[in-house]
C-alpha positions in Angstrom: 0.0 0.0 0.0 1.4 3.4 -0.9 1.8 6.3 1.4 -0.7 8.2 -0.7 -3.4 5.9 0.5 -2.9 7.4 4.0 -2.4 11.1 2.9 -5.0 11.5 0.1 -8.0 13.7 0.9 -11.3 12.0 0.7 -13.6 12.9 -2.1 -15.8 15.9 -1.4 -19.0 15.1 0.5 -17.8 11.5 1.5 -18.5 11.5 5.2 -19.9 8.9 7.5 -20.9 9.9 11.1 -18.7 13.0 10.8 -15.6 11.0 9.9 -13.9 11.1 6.5 -14.2 7.8 4.6 -10.6 6.7 5.0 -11.0 4.0 7.6 -7.4 2.7 7.6 -6.0 6.2 8.2 -8.5 6.7 11.1 -7.5 3.4 12.7 -3.8 4.3 12.3 -4.5 7.5 14.1 -6.3 5.7 16.9 -3.4 3.2 17.3 -0.7 5.8 17.2 -2.4 8.5 19.2 -0.6 9.7 22.3 -2.6 7.5 24.7 -3.5 4.7 22.3 0.2 3.7 22.0 0.6 3.6 25.8 -2.6 1.7 26.4 -1.8 -0.9 23.8 1.8 -1.4 25.1 0.6 -1.7 28.7 -2.2 -4.2 27.9 0.4 -6.5 26.2 1.5 -7.5 29.7 -1.9 -8.4 31.1 -5.5 -7.3 31.6 -5.9 -4.2 33.7 -8.7 -2.6 35.7 -9.3 1.0 34.7 -7.6 2.6 37.8 -4.6 0.2 37.5 -4.2 1.1 33.8 -4.4 4.8 34.6 -1.7 4.5 37.2 0.5 2.3 34.9 0.3 4.9 32.1 0.6 7.9 34.3 -0.4 11.5 33.6 -3.5 10.6 31.6 -6.9 12.1 32.7 -9.8 9.9 33.4 -11.7 11.4 30.5 -8.9 10.8 28.0 -8.3 7.2 29.1 -12.0 6.5 28.9 -12.2 8.0 25.4 -9.1 6.1 24.2 -10.4 2.8 25.6 -13.8 3.3 24.0 -12.2 4.1 20.6 -9.9 1.1 20.8 -12.8 -1.1 21.8 -14.9 0.2 18.9 -12.0 -0.6 16.5 -11.9 -4.2 17.9 -8.5 -3.8 19.6 -9.6 -3.8 23.2 -12.0 -6.0 25.1 -14.0 -4.6 28.0 -15.2 -7.2 30.5 -17.8 -5.7 32.9 -18.7 -8.0 35.7 -21.9 -7.5 37.6 -20.4 -7.7 41.1 -20.3 -5.2 44.0 -18.3 -3.1 43.6 -18.5 -3.3 39.8 -15.4 -4.7 38.2 -14.3 -3.8 34.7 -11.2 -5.4 33.1 -9.6 -4.3 29.9 -7.5 -6.7 27.7 -6.4 -6.9 24.1 -8.2 -8.8 21.5 -6.2 -10.9 19.1 -6.3 -8.0 16.6 -5.3 -5.6 19.4 -2.4 -7.9 20.4 -1.1 -7.9 16.8 -1.3 -4.1 16.6 0.3 -3.7 20.1 3.3 -5.8 19.1 3.9 -3.6 16.1 3.6 -0.4 18.2 5.9 -1.9 20.9 8.5 -2.6 18.2 8.4 1.0 17.1 8.6 2.2 20.8 11.7 -0.1 21.4 13.3 1.3 18.2 12.8 4.9 19.4 14.3 4.0 22.8 17.3 2.3 21.2 17.9 5.1 18.8 17.3 8.1 21.1 21.0 8.9 21.3 21.2 9.2 17.6 18.1 11.3 17.5 19.5 13.6 20.2 22.7 14.1 18.2 20.7 14.9 15.1 18.7 17.4 17.0 21.8 19.1 18.4 23.4 19.2 15.0 20.2 20.7 13.5 19.9 23.3 16.2 23.6 24.2 15.9 23.2 24.7 12.2 20.1 26.9 12.7 21.8 28.9 15.4 19.5 27.7 18.1 20.7 27.4 21.6 
């Protein structure tokens, strides 16, 4: 698949539920969003309750985590298991599709971690060439 498949604008007037008809691009945005990446990587280890997941990720608001989980659930990547007990218990885990996506995202995250030194050197060289401090 070419990059243009992800960058091309949808034809005028082609919208479904307020979203442009470019489903693969939309799913890519969900998976690679700031919180989507972290949720997927964290859920690779094990299922989490909402509060556990929020603590594990850190610095994510309840609202953003809820929205991210709902989006990933809608895309078929996350499974929400609500148990009718007192107090209510809700566990989040990856579906098979979600596990596949999470492994890809984790590979990219590991690559960025391993290459951060090179990225930092490139940034410093760029900033020096541009006269930035």
